[in-house]
C-alpha positions in Angstrom: 30.9 -16.4 -14.7 32.5 -18.6 -17.5 31.2 -17.7 -20.8 29.1 -20.8 -21.5 27.9 -21.4 -17.8 24.7 -19.7 -18.2 23.8 -21.5 -21.3 24.8 -24.8 -19.7 22.7 -24.1 -16.9 19.7 -23.2 -19.2 20.2 -26.4 -21.1 20.2 -28.4 -17.8 17.1 -27.1 -16.3 15.2 -27.6 -19.9 16.1 -31.3 -19.9 14.7 -31.9 -16.4 11.8 -30.0 -17.3 11.0 -31.6 -20.3 12.3 -35.1 -19.5 14.7 -35.7 -22.4 17.5 -34.0 -24.2 15.5 -34.0 -27.3 12.6 -32.1 -25.9 15.1 -29.6 -24.5 17.0 -29.0 -27.6 13.8 -28.4 -29.5 12.5 -26.0 -26.9 16.0 -24.2 -26.8 16.6 -24.3 -30.5 19.7 -26.5 -30.1 20.7 -29.9 -31.1 20.5 -32.9 -28.8 24.2 -33.0 -29.0 24.8 -29.6 -27.8 22.4 -30.2 -24.7 24.2 -33.2 -23.6 27.9 -31.4 -24.1 26.2 -28.5 -21.8 25.3 -30.8 -19.1 28.5 -32.7 -19.4 30.4 -29.6 -18.8 28.6 -28.7 -15.8 29.1 -32.1 -14.4 32.8 -31.8 -15.0 32.6 -28.2 -13.3 31.1 -29.4 -10.2 32.9 -32.8 -10.4 29.3 -34.8 -9.7 26.9 -36.2 -11.6 23.7 -34.4 -12.1 21.5 -36.9 -14.1 21.2 -40.8 -14.5 20.6 -41.6 -18.2 19.1 -44.4 -19.7 17.7 -44.9 -23.3 14.2 -44.3 -21.8 14.3 -41.3 -19.3 16.3 -39.0 -17.3 16.6 -39.0 -13.7 18.0 -36.5 -11.1 20.7 -37.7 -8.8 20.8 -36.3 -5.3 23.1 -33.7 -6.1 21.3 -32.9 -9.4 17.9 -32.4 -7.4 19.8 -29.6 -5.3 21.3 -27.8 -8.1 18.3 -28.0 -10.3 15.8 -26.2 -7.6 18.5 -23.5 -7.2 18.9 -23.1 -10.9 15.6 -23.2 -11.6 14.7 -20.6 -9.1 17.4 -18.4 -10.5 16.0 -18.5 -14.0 12.5 -17.8 -12.7 13.8 -15.0 -11.0 15.3 -13.6 -14.1 12.2 -14.2 -16.2 10.4 -12.3 -13.5 12.8 -9.3 -13.7 12.2 -9.3 -17.4 8.4 -9.3 -17.5 8.2 -6.8 -14.7 10.5 -4.5 -16.8 8.5 -5.2 -20.1 5.5 -4.1 -17.8 6.9 -1.1 -16.7 7.8 0.1 -20.1 4.5 -0.7 -21.4 1.8 2.0 -21.7 -1.0 2.2 -18.9 -4.3 1.3 -20.4 -8.0 0.6 -19.6 -9.8 1.7 -16.3 -8.2 2.1 -12.9 -10.8 0.9 -10.4 -10.1 2.8 -6.8 -11.6 3.2 -3.4 -10.9 5.4 -0.7 -12.5 6.6 2.4 -15.0 9.4 1.7 -13.7 12.5 3.2 -10.1 11.4 2.7 -11.0 10.5 -1.1 -12.4 13.8 -1.8 -9.7 15.9 -0.1 -6.7 14.1 -1.1 -7.1 11.4 -3.7 -9.0 13.4 -6.0 -5.8 15.9 -6.8 -3.7 12.6 -7.2 -6.5 11.2 -10.0 -6.2 14.5 -11.6 -2.5 14.4 -12.2 -2.8 10.9 -13.1 -5.2 11.2 -15.8 -3.5 14.2 -17.1 -0.4 12.1 -17.3 -2.0 9.2 -19.0 -5.1 10.6 -21.2 -6.0 7.7 -22.7 -6.5 6.0 -19.1 -10.0 6.3 -17.2 -11.1 5.8 -13.7 -13.8 4.5 -11.7 -13.6 6.1 -8.0 -15.8 4.6 -5.1 -15.4 7.0 -2.1 -17.0 5.2 0.9 -16.3 4.5 4.5 -17.7 0.6 4.3 -14.8 -2.1 3.9 -14.6 -2.9 0.5 -13.5 -6.4 -0.8 -10.9 -5.7 -3.5 -10.7 -9.2 -5.0 -14.4 -10.1 -4.7 -15.7 -6.4 -6.1 -13.0 -6.2 -8.7 -11.0 -3.4 -7.5 -7.3 -2.4 -8.8 -6.2 -0.4 -5.7 -7.6 1.1 -2.6 -6.4 3.5 0.2 -7.1 2.6 3.7 -6.7 3.9 7.1 -5.8 1.8 10.1 -3.8 -1.5 10.6 -4.0 -4.0 7.8 -5.8 -7.3 8.1 -3.9 -10.6 7.7 -4.6 -11.2 3.9 -2.2 -13.5 1.6 -4.3 -12.1 -1.6 -3.2 -8.5 -0.7 0.0 -6.4 -0.7 0.1 -3.3 1.5 2.3 -0.2 1.9 2.2 2.6 4.5 2.2 5.9 2.4 1.1 8.4 5.0 -0.4 8.8 8.5 -3.7 9.8 10.0 -3.2 12.1 13.2 -6.2 12.9 15.0 -6.3 16.5 16.8 -8.7 18.1 19.4 -9.3 21.7 18.4 -12.0 24.7 18.4 -12.3 28.2 17.1 -10.3 31.0 19.2 -13.6 32.4 20.0 -15.1 29.3 21.6 -11.7 29.0 23.6 -12.0 32.5 24.8 -15.6 32.1 25.9 -15.2 28.6 27.6 -11.5 28.2 28.5 -8.8 25.9 27.0 -9.1 22.4 28.5 -5.6 21.4 30.0 -6.2 17.6 30.3 -8.4 15.1 28.4 -10.6 15.1 31.8 -11.6 18.3 31.4 -13.7 17.8 28.4 -16.6 16.7 30.5 -16.8 20.4 31.3 -16.9 21.4 27.6 -19.2 21.5 24.5 -17.9 18.6 22.3 -19.1 17.8 18.9 -18.9 13.9 18.5 -18.8 11.9 15.3 -21.1 9.3 15.0 -20.0 6.0 13.2 -22.5 3.5 12.7 -24.8 5.2 15.0 -22.2 5.1 18.0 -20.3 7.8 19.1 -16.5 7.4 17.8 -14.2 7.9 21.1 -11.5 10.3 21.5 -8.1 8.6 22.0 -5.7 10.1 24.2 -1.9 9.1 25.4 -1.6 10.0 29.0 1.5 9.2 31.3 -0.4 6.3 33.0 -1.6 4.7 29.7 -4.3 5.3 27.0 -7.7 7.1 28.0 -10.8 7.4 26.0 -13.4 10.2 26.2 -16.4 8.6 25.2 -18.8 11.7 25.4 -21.7 12.4 25.6 -21.2 15.0 23.1 -23.2 18.2 23.3 -23.7 17.8 19.4 -23.5 14.1 17.8 -23.1 14.3 14.0 -22.5 11.4 11.5 -20.7 13.6 8.9 -17.0 14.6 9.3 -17.8 17.5 6.9 -20.8 19.0 9.2 -18.5 18.1 12.2 -16.2 20.5 10.8 -18.3 23.2 9.9 -20.1 23.1 13.1 -16.6 23.9 14.9 -16.1 26.6 12.6 -19.5 28.2 13.6 -18.3 28.2 17.4 -20.4 25.1 18.3 -17.4 23.4 20.3 -14.5 21.3 20.2 -14.0 18.9 17.6 -11.7 15.5 17.3 -10.8 15.1 13.6 -7.6 14.0 11.4 -5.3 16.9 10.2 -6.0 16.2 6.7 -9.3 17.3 7.1 -8.7 20.5 9.1 -5.0 21.4 8.2 -5.9 24.3 6.3 -8.0 25.8 9.2 -5.2 25.2 11.8 -2.7 26.7 9.6 -5.0 30.0 9.1 -5.8 30.2 12.9 -9.4 29.6 12.2 -9.2 26.7 14.4 -6.7 26.0 17.4 -5.3 22.6 18.6 -5.7 21.8 22.3 -4.3 19.0 24.3 -1.5 18.3 21.9 0.8 17.0 24.8 -1.9 14.0 25.0 -2.3 13.2 21.2 -2.5 9.4 20.5 -0.3 7.6 18.2 -1.4 8.0 14.3 -2.8 5.5 12.4 -1.3 4.5 9.1 -2.6 5.2 5.9 -1.9 2.4 3.3 -2.2 1.6 -0.2 -3.5 -1.8 -0.8 -3.9 -3.9 -4.2 -4.2 -7.4 -5.0 -1.2 -9.6 -4.9 -0.2 -10.5 -8.4 3.1 -11.7 -9.7 3.1 -8.7 -12.2 1.5 -5.5 -11.7 -0.4 -3.8 -14.6 1.1 -0.4 -15.8 -2.0 1.2 -14.5 -1.9 0.2 -11.1 2.0 0.9 -11.1 1.9 4.1 -12.7 -0.7 5.2 -9.8 1.5 3.7 -7.1 4.6 5.4 -8.5 2.5 8.6 -8.9 1.5 8.6 -5.4 5.0 7.9 -3.6 6.5 10.7 -5.8 3.8 12.9 -4.3 4.1 11.6 -0.9 7.7 10.2 -0.6 8.8 13.5 1.6 5.8 13.2 3.8 2.0 13.9 3.4 1.2 17.3 2.1 -1.0 18.3 5.1 1.6 17.2 7.5 4.3 18.8 6.0 2.7 22.1 5.8 1.8 21.9 9.6 5.0 21.1 10.6 6.6 24.2 8.6 4.0 26.3 10.7 4.6 24.4 14.0 
């Protein structure tokens, strides 16, 4: 790019926005003559007239309208880069308001928050661990961790950071006593402990050669708490269907044994969600950066299981 070209483009865009050479000159700290010379140089370089000049006002030619829109966008993009870098250099401050599903939050978000607050001791955090759907915009949250496919919402940005993989498992003692199911259809002959969601049994999803298969109970025991479900399985009540982020430690230790692995359904995405703003505040950016640095090679519960597989 020629030495004066960027300043010439800036002068042209300012003149169009302000409506006159004089106003553009004032905004840029230049003389009216300097603005006029910049625009004349652009016209000479392009070989077209960009502006129609009269004693009362300026108006764009057809060529001027095309170049103005392109150059205006370029300058705005440069301003956005500067603003983004300034925010990233800025020190996170204030209170991070975060929400996540109850069990996932307790097991895997709290350790991240601990590292986050240690890194930025002047920050505070308000946490809502709940399984209900939280409206980030309406309820004033900075960020959410959600499980499942995203809903269409132009006001939110979303990024997949991990996966929720459900597995069927039981204690070795239960399997020795009752046998190991070989196909999902065998579950009707077993003691199953089923999770109740909104007072309804949560189906167990499987992938069969002929297509999806749902086991919908009835369960021998039905419980509305994933933690209680987990403890019931460890006590030998029967088979459970829970995600690896809750039972990974027991699978690694052999306290629980996975069955029907060949019929696992596809995992669900775990996403970080935040309001769509032109510039992210430093506290939101700092948490997302920490999350990605911790999980960029894969979620810890899945890495550990893969290492033991």
